[in-house]
N, C-alpha and C positions, 0 to 999 in steps of 0.2 A: 434231779437225776437219780436213777436207780443204780446202785453199785452192783457189780457182778455178785451173784449169790455166794454167800459164805460157804466154806467147806463144811460138810457134814461128816461125822465119823464113818457113816456107812458108804460114803463116796469112795472109800478105798476099795471096796469090793467091786464097784462099777469100774473104777480105773483099772483094776487087775483084769477084769473081763474084757474091757476095751483094748488093753494092751495085747491080750491073747488073740482077740479077733484081728487086730491090725497085723500081728505077726503071721497069722494064718491066711490073711487076705492081703498080700503085698500090693495089690492094685491100688489100695487106698493109703499106702504108707508114704506116698510122695507128697501129701498135703503139707503145706507149710503151716507152722503154728501162727495163729493170728492173735494179736493182742485184743482182749475183750474190750468192747466199747461200752461206755456208760450211756444208757438211753433212758428216756423217761417213759415209764409204763403207766398207763391209766386204764388198765384192764382189770376187771374183777368178776369173779363168778360168785353170786350169792351162795352161802352155804346151803347145802341141801338139808332141809329140815322136815319136809312133809313126806308122807308115804308115796305121793305121786312122783317125787323127784329123787327118792332115795330107797334103795333096796336094803332093808335092815340087815339081811344076811350077806351083804356085799362089803364087809369091812376092808377087804383087800383093795377094792376099787376106791374107797374113800382114802385109804393110805396113798395109793398111787396118785390120785388127783391132788391131794394135799401137798405131796412132795413136788409135783409138777408146778404148782403155783409158786413155789419158792424160786423158780427160774424164770418167772415173767421178766421180760426185758433183756434176757441173755441174747447176745447177737446170733444171727444165722451164720452158719459156715458150712459150705458144701463138704460133705464127708465128716462133719464134726460130730463127736460123741462125748463131749466134755463141757461142763460149764466154764472151765478155764479158758477154752478156745472158741466155744460156740457149738451150736448143734445144727444138723439138718433134720428134716422131719423124722425120718426113721431112726437116726442116731439119737434123737431125743427119747423116743420110746424105748429103744435098746438100752440106753443109759439108765433110764428110770427103773426098768426091771432089775438091772444089776444093783442099783443103789438101794431100792426099797426091799427087794426080795432075795438079793444075792443069787439071782437066777440068770443064766445065760439063755437068751432067746435068739431066734434068727435075727440077722441085722437088716434084711431087706423086706419090704412090705409084702411082696408076693409069698415069701416064705412064712411070715407071721400069719398070713391068712390061712395057709395050709395047716398050721398047728392050732389055730383057734377054732372055736365053735361059732358058726354063723348066728347072727342075731338080727332080727327084724328091726327096722328103724323105730317102730312103735314100742319095742321092748328094750331099748337101750338103757343100760345102767351105768352109773359112774365107774370109770375105769375101762369100759369097752373101747376097742380101737375102731375108729371110723376112717374109711378109706375113700379116696376121691381119685378120679382119673378120666380117661378119654379113650373111647374105642377099645375097651377091654384091658387097658394097661393102667396099672396103679401109678399115679404120679404124686400122691400126697397122702399122709397119714397123720392122725392126731388122736388124742385121748378124750373120750366123752366125759364132760365135767358136770353134767346135769343141766336142767333148765334149758335144754335145746342148744347148749354151747359146748365147744370143745377147745382144749388147749393144745397148741402146736407150735413148732418151729416153722415159720412161714416160708420166706424166700429171702434171697440176698437183699440186704438193705433194711430188713424188718426183723424185729426181735421175736422171741417166744411171746405169744399172746393168746388171748381168749377170743374166739370168734363164734358168732351164731351160725348154726348149721344152715339157716335159711338165707344167709348173706348170698347175694347174687352169684358170685363166682363158685361158691361151694355147693349151693343148692343145685346148680345145673351139672355139677361134676360128681355128686355123691354116688358111690357105687355100691358099697356094702359096709357091714360092721361085723366084727368078730369079738368074742370074749376069749381072752387068752389068760385064763386063771393061773395064778402062780402054782408051781409044783412044790 
């Protein structure tokens, strides 16, 4: 069983940004705190070591993916933005930018896309945001981890995990990718 991720000193910045966002967006303030569940995670992304899977100049993407891997097995929670209570997909991305870069980014996927730079699927680098959906509406977001895989908070009943972009569900719903470089 994988315990809930240990607190990291930089989590304080993410917690402060999350609290500010929740204060500014009262619609999400009604979520009840959920007790984190211990789940077994058997997901792993091989470290990117070759030029074909790693952009040498993309140190920030490596940092983002490395931190994201610390939260494998963290439970899903609708509206969740913390490893203490769980994550939803965009809350996971939002949280990581605060924890890793001390940066407040938009909370919702459609706003993240507006602030990012579009990236062709063939040009994905570690740390790029991959978005999925249906009929022009974004329904899911994750962080590209290299080797055609992404890390994401999946859905109710499933933990943060790594999934192949070509898995049936995601292959048919892939919409776009953006690079949201830290400021």
